[in-house]
C-alpha positions, 0 to 999 in steps of 0.5 A: 558725555565722554571720559567724564567730561560734560560738554555744554554747547551754545547752538545758535550759530546763525546768531553767533550764539547770542545769549538770551533768557532761554540760554540762561535757563538751559545752561542752569538746568544743564549744570543742575543735571551735571551736579546731580550726577556724582558718578558721571561727569567730573568737569564741565566744558562750555563751548559754542557751535560754529564760528563764535563762542557767544556774541553777548546778549541777543538784542534782536528783541530791543531793550527788553534784553536788558530787563532784570529778572525779578528776585524770587520770593524768599530769595535773600536778594533784595533787588532783581538780577540780570541774567548774566549775574544769575548765571555767574552765581550758578557757575560759581556754585557748581560742584564741578569745575567749569572750563570755557573752550572759547572758540571764535568770537566771544563778547563778555563784560569783565567787571567785579560784579560778575565775578563772585568773590573767590571765583577760580578763573583760568584763561587760555590766551593761546591764539586769542586776541583781547580788547579790554576797554577797562580792566581793574582788579581790586583786592586779591592776595 
């Protein structure tokens, strides 16, 4: 951490930082540590090592990459959640702002189910190229 900035870096450059269950667990644990440190970091920056930010889900293991995570006992969720949904909710619950420093390739799904209501979004489009097959914004104000 430098200058009160905590940096979370995806560190699988040989796989273009493909996201897997272990990535989710580590990311959530890092956010838990940052949130618990009131005197240290004031903001979180997420980036990727190498030439990609994140290539999306690691599908090298086949279809199991898309298996939902069972709901925890006592959780208000009635249905299993996917890893991306779990992480999106944890980022939203963070007590510190989370900024994505998107370097290189980034594969992500843009849909309302992934963006918790009231989420604060900011995208730096300088030098970025985006391909959006479908983007729909519902509600707002």
